[in-house]
NUTI-46970 format. One record per residue: residue in one letter; x, y, z of N, C-alpha, C in turn. Coordinates in steps of 0.1 Angstrom, whole numbers, m for minus. Last residue first. Example, Ala and Ser with C-alpha at 12.3 -4.5 7.8 and 13.67 -1.06 7.14 Angstrom:
2
<r:S&nX:128&nY:m22&nZ:71&caX:137&caY:m11&caZ:71&cX:129&cY:0&cZ:79>
<r:A&nX:132&nY:m57&nZ:78&caX:123&caY:m45&caZ:78&cX:132&cY:m33&cZ:78>
***
This chain:
56
<r:A&nX:m792&nY:299&nZ:m222&caX:m798&caY:305&caZ:m210&cX:m805&cY:318&cZ:m213>
<r:K&nX:m797&nY:272&nZ:m245&caX:m792&caY:286&caZ:m242&cX:m799&cY:291&cZ:m230>
<r:F&nX:m808&nY:248&nZ:m251&caX:m798&caY:248&caZ:m240&cX:m793&cY:262&cZ:m237>
<r:Q&nX:m824&nY:251&nZ:m273&caX:m830&caY:246&caZ:m261&cX:m821&cY:247&cZ:m249>
<r:D&nX:m805&nY:259&nZ:m294&caX:m814&caY:269&caZ:m287&cX:m820&cY:264&cZ:m274>
<r:D&nX:m773&nY:245&nZ:m290&caX:m787&caY:243&caZ:m294&cX:m795&cY:253&cZ:m287>
<r:V&nX:m744&nY:263&nZ:m298&caX:m752&caY:257&caZ:m287&cX:m766&cY:256&cZ:m292>
<r:P&nX:m720&nY:256&nZ:m323&caX:m731&caY:264&caZ:m318&cX:m739&cY:256&cZ:m308>
<r:V&nX:m685&nY:253&nZ:m319&caX:m698&caY:245&caZ:m321&cX:m709&cY:253&cZ:m315>
<r:R&nX:m659&nY:262&nZ:m321&caX:m670&caY:271&caZ:m320&cX:m683&cY:264&cZ:m324>
<r:Y&nX:m637&nY:246&nZ:m317&caX:m643&caY:245&caZ:m330&cX:m655&cY:255&cZ:m331>
<r:G&nX:m633&nY:252&nZ:m290&caX:m622&caY:255&caZ:m300&cX:m628&cY:255&cZ:m314>
<r:N&nX:m656&nY:243&nZ:m278&caX:m653&caY:258&caZ:m277&cX:m643&cY:261&cZ:m288>
<r:A&nX:m653&nY:216&nZ:m282&caX:m664&caY:223&caZ:m287&cX:m662&cY:238&cZ:m288>
<r:L&nX:m628&nY:211&nZ:m268&caX:m629&caY:209&caZ:m283&cX:m641&cY:217&cZ:m289>
<r:L&nX:m637&nY:217&nZ:m242&caX:m626&caY:225&caZ:m248&cX:m626&cY:223&cZ:m263>
<r:N&nX:m657&nY:198&nZ:m239&caX:m660&caY:212&caZ:m238&cX:m650&cY:220&cZ:m245>
<r:T&nX:m641&nY:175&nZ:m239&caX:m652&caY:177&caZ:m249&cX:m656&cY:191&cZ:m250>
<r:E&nX:m625&nY:178&nZ:m216&caX:m619&caY:178&caZ:m230&cX:m629&cY:181&cZ:m241>
<r:N&nX:m646&nY:177&nZ:m197&caX:m638&caY:189&caZ:m198&cX:m631&cY:190&cZ:m212>
<r:A&nX:m654&nY:151&nZ:m200&caX:m664&caY:162&caZ:m203&cX:m656&cY:175&cZ:m205>
<r:L&nX:m631&nY:138&nZ:m192&caX:m636&caY:136&caZ:m206&cX:m645&cY:147&cZ:m210>
<r:G&nX:m630&nY:145&nZ:m165&caX:m619&caY:149&caZ:m174&cX:m623&cY:148&cZ:m189>
<r:V&nX:m653&nY:133&nZ:m155&caX:m651&caY:148&caZ:m155&cX:m641&cY:153&cZ:m165>
<r:V&nX:m645&nY:106&nZ:m160&caX:m657&caY:112&caZ:m166&cX:m656&cY:127&cZ:m167>
<r:A&nX:m622&nY:104&nZ:m143&caX:m621&caY:102&caZ:m158&cX:m633&cY:108&cZ:m165>
<r:L&nX:m633&nY:109&nZ:m118&caX:m624&caY:119&caZ:m124&cX:m622&cY:117&cZ:m139>
<r:L&nX:m649&nY:86&nZ:m116&caX:m655&caY:100&caZ:m116&cX:m646&cY:110&cZ:m122>
<r:E&nX:m629&nY:67&nZ:m115&caX:m639&caY:67&caZ:m126&cX:m646&cY:80&cZ:m127>
<r:A&nX:m616&nY:73&nZ:m92&caX:m609&caY:73&caZ:m105&cX:m618&cY:74&cZ:m116>
<r:L&nX:m636&nY:69&nZ:m73&caX:m631&caY:82&caZ:m75&cX:m624&cY:83&cZ:m88>
<r:M&nX:m639&nY:41&nZ:m76&caX:m651&caY:50&caZ:m79&cX:m646&cY:64&cZ:m81>
<r:D&nX:m614&nY:32&nZ:m67&caX:m619&caY:30&caZ:m81&cX:m630&cY:39&cZ:m85>
<r:D&nX:m614&nY:41&nZ:m41&caX:m604&caY:46&caZ:m50&cX:m609&cY:44&cZ:m64>
<r:T&nX:m649&nY:45&nZ:m31&caX:m637&caY:38&caZ:m31&cX:m627&cY:45&cZ:m41>
<r:M&nX:m671&nY:61&nZ:m9&caX:m665&caY:61&caZ:m22&cX:m652&cY:54&cZ:m21>
<r:G&nX:m684&nY:63&nZ:17&caX:m681&caY:49&caZ:11&cX:m675&cY:49&cZ:m3>
<r:K&nX:m686&nY:86&nZ:30&caX:m699&caY:80&caZ:26&cX:m697&cY:67&cZ:19>
<r:A&nX:m660&nY:93&nZ:32&caX:m667&caY:90&caZ:44&cX:m680&cY:84&cZ:41>
<r:R&nX:m655&nY:99&nZ:5&caX:m649&caY:87&caZ:11&cX:m656&cY:83&cZ:24>
<r:A&nX:m668&nY:123&nZ:3&caX:m673&caY:112&caZ:m5&cX:m667&cY:99&cZ:1>
<r:A&nX:m653&nY:139&nZ:20&caX:m667&caY:137&caZ:23&cX:m672&cY:124&cZ:16>
<r:A&nX:m629&nY:138&nZ:6&caX:m629&caY:133&caZ:20&cX:m644&cY:130&cZ:24>
<r:S&nX:m637&nY:151&nZ:m18&caX:m633&caY:137&caZ:m18&cX:m633&cY:131&cZ:m4>
<r:A&nX:m643&nY:177&nZ:m8&caX:m653&caY:169&caZ:m14&cX:m650&cY:154&cZ:m14>
<r:E&nX:m618&nY:185&nZ:2&caX:m630&caY:184&caZ:11&cX:m640&cY:175&cZ:5>
<r:A&nX:m603&nY:184&nZ:m22&caX:m599&caY:176&caZ:m10&cX:m610&cY:175&cZ:0>
<r:Y&nX:m617&nY:203&nZ:m38&caX:m616&caY:189&caZ:m42&cX:m612&cY:180&cZ:m30>
<r:E&nX:m613&nY:226&nZ:m24&caX:m626&caY:221&caZ:m26&cX:m626&cY:207&cZ:m29>
<r:V&nX:m585&nY:228&nZ:m27&caX:m591&caY:227&caZ:m14&cX:m605&cY:221&cZ:m15>
<r:A&nX:m582&nY:230&nZ:m56&caX:m576&caY:219&caZ:m48&cX:m582&cY:217&cZ:m34>
<r:K&nX:m612&nY:238&nZ:m74&caX:m600&caY:242&caZ:m67&cX:m595&cY:230&cZ:m58>
<r:V&nX:m621&nY:221&nZ:m105&caX:m623&caY:225&caZ:m91&cX:m611&cY:230&cZ:m85>
<r:V&nX:m611&nY:223&nZ:m131&caX:m625&caY:219&caZ:m128&cX:m629&cY:223&cZ:m115>
<r:P&nX:m592&nY:252&nZ:m141&caX:m594&caY:239&caZ:m134&cX:m608&cY:236&cZ:m132>
<r:M&nX:m589&nY:265&nZ:m173&caX:m595&caY:267&caZ:m160&cX:m597&cY:253&cZ:m153>
***
C-alpha cells in the first residue's frame, strides 16, 4: 500500500514548498517515511505483537 496517493503528495509538497521546504528537507522527510514503512512491513511480516499500551 502506498504511503500517500500521488495527487495528495503533489498537493502536500507544493504547500510545503510554499512554506519554505527545500529539496533537501523533502528528501530527508521521504527517507524517514520510507524507513518507517519498511519497519512496519518487517514487524508485520514477523508478526511482532503490539504492546498493550498502543492497542486501540
